[in-house]
N, C-alpha and C positions, 0 to 999 in steps of 0.2 A: 394201170399196169406199167411198171416199169421193164425199161428195155435191158436186156442182160449186159448189154455193153454199155449203160451207162457208168459203170465203173472206169472207163476207159477215157470217158469225156476230161478236158483239161479242168473245167470248172469242178471238178469232183476231186481234183489232186491238193493235196496239201504241199506236196513237194514242188508244184510250178511255180505259185507265188513266190515262194522261198528262194528258189533258185532265181527267178526273174528280177527280184529285189535285190538279193544277192549281186548278182552281174549287173544291175543299174545303178548300185551304190558304188561297187569298185570303180565302175566307169566314170563317177563322179570323182572319186579320189584320183585318178590317172593323172590330170594337169598339175594338182597341187605335188604329187608324190615326183613327177619327172622334176619338178625345180628342184627337189631333195635327192634326185638320181635314186630312188628307190621303186621296188616293185611294192604292192600291196600286202604282198607275204613278208617281203622284207622288212616293209615299215612295223606290220603286227608283231614282227620277232624282236626288233628293236625297242617296240614298247612294251614289250613281256622283260625283257632286260632292262631297261629304264626302271621299271616297276619294283621286279624281284632282285634286281642286281645278279651277280655271278650264279650261272646255272649249268648244270650238267645236260648234254644233248637230249638226253632221255626225258629230263623233267621238261625243258623248253617243247619238245614234241608232244608231251603227254597237255602243258599247258594250252598248246596251240592247236591239238588235233590235226597234226601233221606226222609222217611217218617220215624215217631215217630218209628214206630214198627221196624226199622232197626237201628235208632240212638240210642234208648234208651240203648238197651244191649250192644252196642259197647262203649258208655260213660261209662257206668257201668263197663266195661273191662278196657278201659284207667284209671279210678279212681282208681280202685285197682291195677295197677300198679305204682300209683303215678303220671300219668303225668298231672291229672286234678283234678279240685273239681268241684262240683256241689252244689248248694246252691239256695235256693227259694228265689225269689226276695222280698226284705222289702216291696216293693210298691204294689205286687200283689203276693200272695201266689202261683197263677195258673203257674207262669214263672217261671221256671229254668235257671240260670244264669250258663255257664260253663267259667270258669278260668282255665288258663294253671298255674301249680305250677312251682316252681325253677327246680324240677326233669324235667317236661316237657321242660322246656325252655333248660337244657341242654342236651336233646335229640335232639332239633334242630341243635347242634354244629356237631353232628354225621348225622343228616338227609341232613345237606347241600350238601354233596360230591352225594347224590342220584342222582338228576336230570344230573349232567354231566355224571354221569356212563351210565344212561338211554339213554342220546342224543349219546352216543358212539354205543350205540347197533341199533339204528334208523338211518342211513346216508340218510339225507336230507338236501336239500339245503335250506337255512334259509327263503327265498321268499316263497319256497312250502310249509314250516310248517306252516308259517304266513297265507299263503291263505286257508290251510285246517284249521287253528285254527279258523280262520274269518267264512268259510262256517258252521263247527260244531255249532259255537254259532248263527249264523243264523236260523239254522234248529232246536236249542233248543228254541229259541225264538218264531220262529213259532208253536211249540209245547205246548207252556207255554198258 
């Protein structure tokens, strides 16, 4: 017979190991990103901009699963560091376009070492990593 409160056990929650893993992985990133003077959220923002190029704030938010209340101050901070510029779109003043500056492109040369350093912290078979990646994106898609 199952206890009516079994559903409240941590071992029965998919969200708990996701939360704990995320927190621990971000903690592993911290020393590497401190050397780049970036937070984890700033780092993933720069990664998106390096990959996709010029982007609207709205598109960045969708890509990174961040709301404008989180993204706007983060972008202001990156702009104050000289890594990005923000300008209103000429065709629609409501749209803010974010572009990586030459200084932001130089940062990429240092950041390119981070993924390898992180992968050395997390020993996982490539096929397990791929499966985990696919499952997590499947969950994200269902939550959208």
